[in-house]
SEMARVO-277313 format. One record per residue: residue number from 1; residue in one letter; x, y, z of N, C-alpha, C in turn. Coordinates in nm, 4 decimals. Example, Ala and Ser with C-alpha at 12.3 -4.5 7.8 and 13.67 -1.06 7.14 Angstrom:
<recs>
REC   i aa      n.u      n.v      n.w     ca.u     ca.v     ca.w      c.u      c.v      c.w
REC   1  A   1.3190  -0.5690   0.7800   1.2300  -0.4500   0.7800   1.3200  -0.3300   0.7800
REC   2  S   1.2850  -0.2250   0.7080   1.3670  -0.1060   0.7140   1.2900   0.0030   0.7870
</recs>
This chain:
<recs>
REC   i aa      n.u      n.v      n.w     ca.u     ca.v     ca.w      c.u      c.v      c.w
REC   1  M   0.0447  -2.1576  -1.8364   0.0838  -2.0412  -1.9144   0.1171  -1.9270  -1.8186
REC   2  P   0.2321  -1.8634  -1.8325   0.2744  -1.7609  -1.7373   0.1966  -1.6298  -1.7438
REC   3  K   0.1321  -1.5998  -1.8570   0.0565  -1.4744  -1.8655  -0.0663  -1.4834  -1.7752
REC   4  L  -0.0829  -1.3819  -1.6916  -0.1957  -1.3792  -1.5990  -0.3172  -1.3132  -1.6636
REC   5  D  -0.4338  -1.3650  -1.6351  -0.5598  -1.3055  -1.6774  -0.6070  -1.2165  -1.5618
REC   6  L  -0.5796  -1.0872  -1.5711  -0.6141  -0.9968  -1.4609  -0.7624  -1.0005  -1.4273
REC   7  D  -0.8465  -1.0153  -1.5270  -0.9898  -1.0176  -1.5013  -1.0330  -1.1383  -1.4179
REC   8  A  -0.9511  -1.2430  -1.4180  -0.9836  -1.3631  -1.3417  -0.9359  -1.3540  -1.1967
REC   9  I  -0.8615  -1.2487  -1.1624  -0.8084  -1.2312  -1.0270  -0.8942  -1.1280  -0.9545
REC  10  E  -0.9405  -1.1650  -0.8360  -1.0292  -1.0762  -0.7596  -0.9662  -0.9385  -0.7405
REC  11  Q  -1.0461  -0.8359  -0.7667  -1.0056  -0.6990  -0.7372  -1.0852  -0.6537  -0.6160
REC  12  T  -1.0176  -0.5947  -0.5206  -1.0839  -0.5532  -0.3974  -1.0293  -0.4194  -0.3512
REC  13  N  -1.1007  -0.3554  -0.2628  -1.0469  -0.2366  -0.1966  -1.0463  -0.2564  -0.0449
REC  14  R  -1.0417  -0.3845  -0.0037  -1.0297  -0.4168   0.1392  -0.9065  -0.3498   0.1997
REC  15  T  -0.9189  -0.3150   0.3224  -0.8039  -0.2681   0.4002  -0.8178  -0.3240   0.5405
REC  16  F  -0.7057  -0.3435   0.6051  -0.7084  -0.3900   0.7429  -0.6818  -0.2758   0.8397
REC  17  Y  -0.6662  -0.1541   0.7856  -0.6478  -0.0388   0.8735  -0.7714  -0.0221   0.9613
REC  18  P  -0.7509   0.0156   1.0862  -0.8654   0.0514   1.1703  -0.9166   0.1907   1.1318
REC  19  E  -1.0404   0.2179   1.1663  -1.0918   0.3541   1.1471  -1.0250   0.4451   1.2497
REC  20  P  -1.0006   0.5680   1.2146  -1.0472   0.6410   1.0967  -0.9546   0.6295   0.9755
REC  21  Y  -0.8548   0.5431   0.9834  -0.7532   0.5369   0.8779  -0.7937   0.4496   0.7590
REC  22  A  -0.9007   0.3726   0.7737  -0.9474   0.2870   0.6648  -1.0267   0.3660   0.5606
REC  23  S  -1.1062   0.4609   0.6018  -1.1957   0.5330   0.5095  -1.1242   0.5974   0.3910
REC  24  P  -1.0065   0.6569   0.4082  -0.9386   0.7183   0.2930  -0.8944   0.6181   0.1865
REC  25  M  -0.9062   0.4886   0.2143  -0.8622   0.3864   0.1189  -0.9713   0.3485   0.0190
REC  26  K  -1.0854   0.4147   0.0239  -1.2001   0.3748  -0.0587  -1.1753   0.3862  -0.2089
REC  27  N  -1.0789   0.4641  -0.2522  -1.0508   0.4806  -0.3957  -0.9264   0.4043  -0.4414
REC  28  R  -0.8854   0.3056  -0.3610  -0.7736   0.2181  -0.3990  -0.8276   0.0766  -0.4187
REC  29  F  -0.7983   0.0195  -0.5350  -0.8409  -0.1162  -0.5674  -0.7174  -0.1959  -0.6070
REC  30  Y  -0.7084  -0.3201  -0.5633  -0.5883  -0.3980  -0.5930  -0.6222  -0.5443  -0.6200
REC  31  R  -0.5296  -0.6060  -0.6919  -0.5324  -0.7497  -0.7153  -0.4008  -0.8058  -0.6627
REC  32  R  -0.4063  -0.9117  -0.5849  -0.2859  -0.9810  -0.5372  -0.2438  -1.0794  -0.6465
REC  33  L  -0.1362  -1.0470  -0.7171  -0.0932  -1.1286  -0.8309  -0.0083  -1.2481  -0.7903
REC  34  A   0.0709  -1.2356  -0.6851   0.1629  -1.3433  -0.6475   0.0908  -1.4758  -0.6230
REC  35  P  -0.0156  -1.4803  -0.5420  -0.0821  -1.6093  -0.5210  -0.1384  -1.6676  -0.6508
REC  36  A  -0.1947  -1.5828  -0.7351  -0.2512  -1.6306  -0.8614  -0.1441  -1.6870  -0.9535
REC  37  A  -0.0216  -1.6365  -0.9404   0.0889  -1.6815  -1.0249   0.1691  -1.7951  -0.9620
REC  38  G   0.1370  -1.8298  -0.8371   0.2114  -1.9338  -0.7682   0.3425  -1.8864  -0.7102
REC  39  L   0.3600  -1.7548  -0.6959   0.4828  -1.6989  -0.6393   0.4748  -1.7021  -0.4870
REC  40  T   0.5821  -1.7433  -0.4226   0.5814  -1.7519  -0.2768   0.6941  -1.6742  -0.2096
REC  41  D   0.7908  -1.6242  -0.2849   0.9030  -1.5522  -0.2250   0.8782  -1.4038  -0.2071
REC  42  F   0.7844  -1.3478  -0.2819   0.7545  -1.2057  -0.2694   0.6117  -1.1811  -0.3155
REC  43  G   0.5571  -1.0685  -0.2711   0.4225  -1.0296  -0.3086   0.4251  -0.9307  -0.4234
REC  44  V   0.3229  -0.9368  -0.5059   0.3065  -0.8433  -0.6167   0.1596  -0.8027  -0.6193
REC  45  S   0.1359  -0.6736  -0.6228  -0.0009  -0.6228  -0.6322  -0.0155  -0.5329  -0.7533
REC  46  H  -0.1271  -0.5471  -0.8221  -0.1658  -0.4609  -0.9343  -0.2684  -0.3648  -0.8754
REC  47  V  -0.2347  -0.2372  -0.8699  -0.3143  -0.1397  -0.7954  -0.3713  -0.0334  -0.8885
REC  48  T  -0.4986  -0.0034  -0.8702  -0.5654   0.1069  -0.9385  -0.6006   0.2116  -0.8341
REC  49  L  -0.5559   0.3348  -0.8580  -0.5978   0.4470  -0.7746  -0.6943   0.5313  -0.8546
REC  50  K  -0.8157   0.5400  -0.8077  -0.9142   0.6294  -0.8675  -0.8753   0.7736  -0.8332
REC  51  P  -0.9284   0.8708  -0.9056  -0.8997   1.0104  -0.8698  -0.9289   1.0356  -0.7213
REC  52  G  -0.8344   1.0988  -0.6547  -0.8465   1.1254  -0.5120  -0.7976   1.0126  -0.4237
REC  53  G  -0.7610   0.8991  -0.4826  -0.7188   0.7833  -0.4051  -0.5761   0.7935  -0.3552
REC  54  I  -0.5502   0.7201  -0.2464  -0.4145   0.7070  -0.1950  -0.3801   0.5584  -0.1908
REC  55  S  -0.2510   0.5283  -0.2068  -0.2082   0.3887  -0.2095  -0.2115   0.3246  -0.0714
REC  56  S  -0.1893   0.4041   0.0306  -0.1823   0.3579   0.1694  -0.1738   0.4822   0.2564
REC  57  Q  -0.1784   0.4632   0.3851  -0.1369   0.5718   0.4720   0.0152   0.5831   0.4556
REC  58  R   0.0686   0.7028   0.4697   0.2134   0.7190   0.4516   0.2849   0.6340   0.5562
REC  59  H   0.3825   0.5513   0.5108   0.4417   0.4491   0.5964   0.5843   0.4139   0.5536
REC  60  W   0.6534   0.3389   0.6400   0.7797   0.2738   0.6055   0.7915   0.1458   0.6875
REC  61  H   0.8653   0.0482   0.6317   0.8777  -0.0841   0.6918   1.0165  -0.1072   0.7502
REC  62  E   1.0224  -0.1706   0.8662   1.1511  -0.2083   0.9241   1.2180  -0.3203   0.8453
REC  63  G   1.1403  -0.4175   0.7976   1.2000  -0.5359   0.7365   1.1473  -0.5710   0.5996
REC  64  E   1.1023  -0.4727   0.5228   1.0481  -0.5008   0.3898   1.0959  -0.3979   0.2891
REC  65  D   1.1627  -0.4467   0.1850   1.1912  -0.3616   0.0698   1.0626  -0.3490  -0.0102
REC  66  E   1.0415  -0.2331  -0.0706   0.9266  -0.2132  -0.1593   0.9747  -0.1532  -0.2900
REC  67  F   0.9066  -0.1910  -0.3972   0.9390  -0.1393  -0.5298   0.8086  -0.1146  -0.6035
REC  68  V   0.7977   0.0008  -0.6677   0.6757   0.0410  -0.7371   0.7097   0.0807  -0.8803
REC  69  V   0.6268   0.0363  -0.9749   0.6389   0.0754  -1.1157   0.5043   0.1332  -1.1586
REC  70  L   0.5029   0.2586  -1.2012   0.3797   0.3190  -1.2493   0.3555   0.2740  -1.3923
REC  71  L   0.2370   0.2211  -1.4184   0.2030   0.1667  -1.5498   0.1229   0.2628  -1.6367
REC  72  Q   0.0338   0.3368  -1.5731  -0.0574   0.4230  -1.6492  -0.0997   0.5399  -1.5624
REC  73  G  -0.1156   0.6540  -1.6247  -0.1631   0.7710  -1.5532  -0.0516   0.8431  -1.4799
REC  74  E  -0.0912   0.9095  -1.3734   0.0003   0.9952  -1.2990  -0.0345   0.9869  -1.1510
REC  75  A   0.0672   0.9841  -1.0676   0.0476   0.9863  -0.9227   0.1567   1.0732  -0.8614
REC  76  V   0.1283   1.1257  -0.7462   0.2266   1.2050  -0.6727   0.2839   1.1166  -0.5623
REC  77  L   0.4150   1.0983  -0.5654   0.4845   1.0272  -0.4588   0.5104   1.1275  -0.3468
REC  78  V   0.4547   1.0992  -0.2297   0.4747   1.1839  -0.1121   0.5670   1.1076  -0.0182
REC  79  E   0.6800   1.1691   0.0165   0.7769   1.1058   0.1062   0.8371   1.2120   0.1967
REC  80  E   0.9329   1.1716   0.2791   0.9932   1.2635   0.3756   1.0536   1.3872   0.3105
REC  81  D   1.1144   1.3714   0.1924   1.1822   1.4839   0.1262   1.0897   1.5704   0.0424
REC  82  G   0.9609   1.5411   0.0412   0.8676   1.6222  -0.0352   0.7843   1.5390  -0.1300
REC  83  E   0.7478   1.6003  -0.2411   0.6585   1.5370  -0.3376   0.7221   1.5349  -0.4756
REC  84  M   0.6879   1.4313  -0.5530   0.7402   1.4166  -0.6884   0.6326   1.3494  -0.7738
REC  85  V   0.6085   1.4037  -0.8923   0.5120   1.3438  -0.9835   0.5752   1.2217  -1.0494
REC  86  M   0.4989   1.1133  -1.0533   0.5411   0.9916  -1.1231   0.4439   0.9662  -1.2382
REC  87  R   0.5015   0.9267  -1.3516   0.4217   0.8964  -1.4707   0.4558   0.7568  -1.5202
REC  88  A   0.3786   0.7080  -1.6165   0.3973   0.5734  -1.6702   0.5447   0.5484  -1.7013
REC  89  G   0.5963   0.4368  -1.6508   0.7354   0.3987  -1.6702   0.8266   0.4382  -1.5557
REC  90  D   0.7817   0.5289  -1.4690   0.8640   0.5700  -1.3550   0.8622   0.4616  -1.2471
REC  91  C   0.9741   0.4490  -1.1767   0.9898   0.3497  -1.0706   1.0339   0.4188  -0.9426
REC  92  A   0.9999   0.3596  -0.8296   1.0455   0.4096  -0.6997   1.0811   0.2894  -0.6128
REC  93  A   1.1865   0.3037  -0.5347   1.2317   0.1963  -0.4473   1.2423   0.2473  -0.3045
REC  94  F   1.2027   0.1618  -0.2097   1.2035   0.1974  -0.0690   1.2728   0.0855   0.0082
REC  95  P   1.4026   0.1028   0.0388   1.4763  -0.0009   0.1110   1.4234  -0.0184   0.2537
REC  96  K   1.4249  -0.1426   0.2999   1.3792  -0.1723   0.4363   1.4666  -0.0997   0.5386
REC  97  G   1.4028  -0.0626   0.6482   1.4749  -0.0007   0.7580   1.5060   0.1463   0.7412
REC  98  V   1.4738   0.2049   0.6276   1.4985   0.3471   0.6047   1.3713   0.4233   0.6398
REC  99  P   1.3744   0.5096   0.7402   1.2526   0.5774   0.7849   1.2073   0.6884   0.6899
REC 100  N   1.1692   0.6473   0.5702   1.1207   0.7397   0.4675   0.9739   0.7072   0.4406
REC 101  G   0.8857   0.7651   0.5216   0.7424   0.7423   0.5040   0.7006   0.7851   0.3647
REC 102  H   0.6212   0.7006   0.2987   0.5855   0.7251   0.1588   0.4466   0.6706   0.1268
REC 103  H   0.3863   0.7281   0.0253   0.2668   0.6743  -0.0381   0.2442   0.7485  -0.1687
REC 104  L   0.1529   0.6956  -0.2499   0.1161   0.7586  -0.3767  -0.0228   0.8182  -0.3632
REC 105  V  -0.0418   0.9338  -0.4251  -0.1702   1.0039  -0.4234  -0.2083   1.0338  -0.5680
REC 106  N  -0.3312   1.0019  -0.6041  -0.3791   1.0346  -0.7382  -0.4541   1.1672  -0.7317
REC 107  R  -0.3884   1.2742  -0.7742  -0.4508   1.4066  -0.7755  -0.5044   1.4426  -0.9134
REC 108  S  -0.5001   1.3481  -1.0055  -0.5483   1.3739  -1.1416  -0.6972   1.3401  -1.1519
REC 109  D  -0.7523   1.3565  -1.2702  -0.8933   1.3240  -1.2921  -0.9114   1.1903  -1.3627
REC 110  K  -0.8024   1.1094  -1.3722  -0.8071   0.9779  -1.4361  -0.7464   0.8741  -1.3435
REC 111  D  -0.7855   0.7483  -1.3636  -0.7251   0.6395  -1.2870  -0.5752   0.6336  -1.3127
REC 112  C  -0.5009   0.5885  -1.2141  -0.3600   0.5523  -1.2367  -0.3428   0.4073  -1.1925
REC 113  L  -0.2523   0.3390  -1.2605  -0.2263   0.1975  -1.2328  -0.0791   0.1794  -1.2013
REC 114  F  -0.0492   0.0935  -1.1045   0.0898   0.0632  -1.0746   0.1028  -0.0779  -1.0202
REC 115  I   0.2254  -0.1274  -1.0247   0.2607  -0.2559  -0.9671   0.3444  -0.2274  -0.8430
REC 116  A   0.3125  -0.2950  -0.7335   0.3901  -0.2844  -0.6104   0.4447  -0.4229  -0.5763
REC 117  V   0.5744  -0.4270  -0.5450   0.6413  -0.5523  -0.5108   0.6988  -0.5393  -0.3710
REC 118  G   0.6782  -0.6420  -0.2877   0.7316  -0.6413  -0.1525   0.7216  -0.7801  -0.0920
REC 119  R   0.7360  -0.7873   0.0378   0.7266  -0.9156   0.1085   0.5830  -0.9606   0.1200
REC 120  I   0.5661  -1.0891   0.1401   0.4323  -1.1434   0.1637   0.3974  -1.1325   0.3115
REC 121  V   0.4944  -1.1587   0.3969   0.4725  -1.1559   0.5418   0.4995  -1.0147   0.5923
REC 122  A   0.4080  -0.9645   0.6730   0.4205  -0.8279   0.7248   0.5401  -0.8132   0.8181
REC 123  T   0.5978  -0.6948   0.8160   0.7018  -0.6574   0.9119   0.6522  -0.5343   0.9861
REC 124  D   0.7190  -0.4980   1.0945   0.6779  -0.3776   1.1669   0.6713  -0.2609   1.0684
REC 125  C   0.5645  -0.1850   1.0806   0.5414  -0.0747   0.9877   0.5081   0.0501   1.0683
REC 126  H   0.5712   0.1599   1.0297   0.5558   0.2878   1.0989   0.4791   0.3850   1.0106
REC 127  Y   0.3930   0.4650   1.0719   0.3087   0.5623   1.0036   0.3376   0.6996   1.0639
REC 128  P   0.4279   0.7774   1.0023   0.4741   0.9006   1.0661   0.3690   1.0095   1.0819
REC 129  D   0.2640   1.0094   1.0001   0.1666   1.1186   1.0042   0.0487   1.0931   1.0965
REC 130  I   0.0324   0.9688   1.1388  -0.0877   0.9324   1.2149  -0.0490   0.8489   1.3366
REC 131  D  -0.1413   0.8348   1.4288  -0.1186   0.7584   1.5521  -0.1484   0.6105   1.5283
REC 132  M  -0.0598   0.5455   1.4506  -0.0800   0.4044   1.4207   0.0557   0.3376   1.3993
REC 133  H   0.0622   0.2097   1.4367   0.1807   0.1262   1.4181   0.1321  -0.0156   1.3920
REC 134  L   0.1986  -0.0859   1.2991   0.1687  -0.2269   1.2761   0.2755  -0.3093   1.3459
REC 135  N   0.2328  -0.3920   1.4392   0.3226  -0.4809   1.5122   0.3205  -0.6156   1.4406
REC 136  A   0.4301  -0.6500   1.3737   0.4358  -0.7736   1.2952   0.4307  -0.8983   1.3829
REC 137  A   0.4741  -0.8871   1.5075   0.4751  -1.0044   1.5951   0.3348  -1.0614   1.6144
REC 138  N   0.2363  -0.9726   1.6220   0.0986  -1.0216   1.6402   0.0066  -0.9818   1.5254
REC 139  G   0.0605  -0.9101   1.4255  -0.0198  -0.8724   1.3089  -0.1281  -0.7709   1.3385
REC 140  R  -0.1126  -0.6959   1.4463  -0.2178  -0.6006   1.4856  -0.1695  -0.4565   1.4763
REC 141  F  -0.2664  -0.3714   1.4446  -0.2419  -0.2275   1.4473  -0.2670  -0.1790   1.5891
REC 142  T  -0.1771  -0.0923   1.6349  -0.1940  -0.0298   1.7649  -0.1701   0.1204   1.7493
REC 143  H  -0.2036   0.1927   1.8540  -0.1604   0.3315   1.8617  -0.0097   0.3292   1.8846
REC 144  K   0.0564   0.4411   1.8632   0.2019   0.4451   1.8787   0.2471   0.4131   2.0203
REC 145  D   0.1608   0.4337   2.1187   0.1975   0.4001   2.2568   0.1743   0.2526   2.2882
REC 146  G   0.1280   0.1751   2.1877   0.1079   0.0314   2.2049  -0.0329  -0.0104   2.2420
REC 147  T  -0.1202   0.0851   2.2729  -0.2566   0.0462   2.3078  -0.3332   0.0064   2.1820
REC 148  P  -0.4167  -0.0960   2.1940  -0.4917  -0.1433   2.0763  -0.6020  -0.0447   2.0368
REC 149  F  -0.6413  -0.0519   1.9124  -0.7554   0.0272   1.8666  -0.8828  -0.0367   1.9211
REC 150  R  -0.9782   0.0463   1.9567  -1.1083  -0.0034   1.9998  -1.1848  -0.0481   1.8773
REC 151  V  -1.2447  -0.1607   1.8854  -1.3236  -0.2147   1.7746  -1.4700  -0.1881   1.8058
REC 152  A  -1.5384  -0.1273   1.7079  -1.6818  -0.1020   1.7256  -1.7551  -0.2349   1.7318
REC 153  R  -1.8440  -0.2468   1.8269  -1.9209  -0.3709   1.8415  -2.0528  -0.3572   1.7706
REC 154  E  -2.0885  -0.4658   1.7038  -2.2185  -0.4661   1.6358  -2.3273  -0.4903   1.7389
REC 155  S  -2.4434  -0.4262   1.7179  -2.5523  -0.4444   1.8142  -2.6430  -0.5565   1.7731
</recs>
């Protein structure tokens, strides 16, 4: 049956960002829908932003188109040209290779929900506001000068 049971799909707020960039992601929760649906050509995420949450660090991809549909609530789209409020039914598209750093911010007092569509395999990703870069060749985050992030060691 093609209808997905969202409750049966794990919801998480995991992030692979290194600190200090991971902590701001604590109010973002997502479900990866593509694997649950058997889709292999593109990724689909069902995302909940709690009040104060951000969808990601502001970013743009060299080789990934992204498409977002707001389902419920309100979020502020922050991009290079400024800010714009998005409400249920609004869509935003981010073509690959266009250096338009973007993310969604929930500045309201209610959850907002959206669907994000993009590639499954990571591509180089740039973060204009912070000292971070995702190198798709090795799947690692580095500083913009290419040096790796230091990983805290457990004692």
